[in-house]
C-alpha positions as CSV (number, residue, x, y, z in Angstrom):
1,X,-247.2,131.2,178.9
2,X,-247.9,132.4,182.2
3,X,-251.4,134.9,181.3
4,X,-252.7,132.2,179.5
5,X,-251.9,129.7,182.4
6,X,-253.9,132.4,184.5
7,X,-256.5,132.3,182.1
8,X,-257.0,128.3,181.2
9,X,-259.8,126.6,182.8
10,X,-258.8,123.3,184.6
11,X,-258.6,120.4,182.8
12,X,-258.6,123.0,179.2
13,X,-258.5,123.1,176.1
14,X,-255.8,125.7,173.9
15,X,-256.0,124.3,170.1
16,X,-253.0,125.8,167.9
17,X,-254.3,127.0,164.3
18,X,-249.7,128.7,163.6
19,X,-247.0,127.8,163.8
20,X,-245.4,128.9,167.3
21,X,-242.3,130.0,165.0
22,X,-240.8,129.9,169.5
23,X,-240.4,127.1,171.5
24,X,-243.0,127.0,174.4
25,X,-242.8,125.8,177.5
26,X,-246.6,123.8,178.7
27,X,-245.1,123.0,182.6
28,X,-246.9,125.1,184.1
29,X,-250.0,124.0,181.9
30,X,-249.8,120.5,183.7
31,X,-251.0,121.9,187.6
32,X,-253.5,122.0,185.3
33,X,-254.2,118.6,183.1
34,X,-254.7,120.8,180.5
35,X,-254.1,120.3,177.2
36,X,-252.7,122.0,173.7
37,X,-253.3,120.7,171.1
38,X,-252.3,121.6,167.0
39,X,-255.4,121.3,164.3
40,X,-254.0,122.1,161.0
41,X,-256.9,122.3,157.4
42,X,-254.9,119.2,155.8
43,X,-253.6,116.8,158.4
44,X,-256.2,113.9,157.5
45,X,-255.1,114.5,153.8
46,X,-251.5,115.1,153.6
47,X,-251.3,112.7,156.3
48,X,-253.8,109.7,155.0
49,X,-256.0,109.1,158.3
50,X,-258.5,106.6,158.9
51,X,-261.0,109.7,159.1
52,X,-260.4,111.7,155.9
53,X,-263.7,111.0,154.9
54,X,-264.9,113.5,157.2
55,X,-262.4,116.3,155.5
56,X,-265.1,115.4,152.8
57,X,-267.6,116.1,154.6
58,X,-266.3,118.9,156.9
59,X,-266.1,120.8,153.3
60,X,-269.6,119.6,152.0
61,X,-271.2,121.3,154.4
62,X,-269.2,124.8,154.4
63,X,-270.0,125.4,150.9
64,X,-273.3,124.1,151.7
65,X,-273.6,126.8,154.6
66,X,-271.9,129.2,152.5
67,X,-274.2,128.5,149.8
68,X,-277.4,129.4,151.8
69,X,-275.8,132.5,153.8
70,X,-275.3,130.8,157.0
71,X,-271.6,131.3,156.6
72,X,-270.3,134.4,155.1
73,X,-267.0,134.6,153.0
74,X,-264.3,137.5,154.9
75,X,-263.6,138.4,151.8
76,X,-264.1,142.7,151.3
77,X,-262.0,142.6,148.2
78,X,-261.2,140.7,144.6
79,X,-258.8,142.3,143.3
80,X,-258.8,140.4,139.7
81,X,-256.1,138.4,138.2
82,X,-252.3,138.1,139.8
83,X,-250.7,141.0,138.1
84,X,-247.9,143.7,139.6
85,X,-250.0,146.1,139.2
86,X,-252.6,144.7,141.7
87,X,-250.7,143.4,144.0
88,X,-249.3,146.2,144.5
89,X,-252.7,147.7,145.1
90,X,-253.3,144.4,147.1
91,X,-250.2,146.4,149.4
92,X,-250.5,149.7,149.6
93,X,-254.5,148.8,151.3
94,X,-252.3,146.3,153.9
95,X,-250.2,149.1,154.1
96,X,-252.6,151.6,155.0
97,X,-254.4,149.5,158.2
98,X,-258.0,150.0,157.6
99,X,-258.1,146.7,156.2
100,X,-261.5,144.8,157.0
101,X,-261.6,141.2,155.6
102,X,-259.6,139.3,153.2
103,X,-258.2,141.0,149.9
104,X,-258.0,139.3,147.3
105,X,-256.2,138.0,144.3
106,X,-257.6,135.5,141.5
């Protein structure tokens, strides 16, 4: 994390939304009193936290924003149902390395 240490402001925060896959040395962040936070969308539901209702409220707000066009989906292609042919097509599109947005199978 040497590059992060140079970029993070004193008392700054880093939010991580993926599992790191390897050990992370956070020692260098101590001198800046920086915070490292893991965020996972399903923590409230899986752990049945006391603020579980807020997850419902957040998802309703996101749904409202999508319906009103405030937020736009990153989906660019819906290839249809999950079939061997559609999985192959999706894989081919991704392998071309020209995909912008999400390709979904529904």
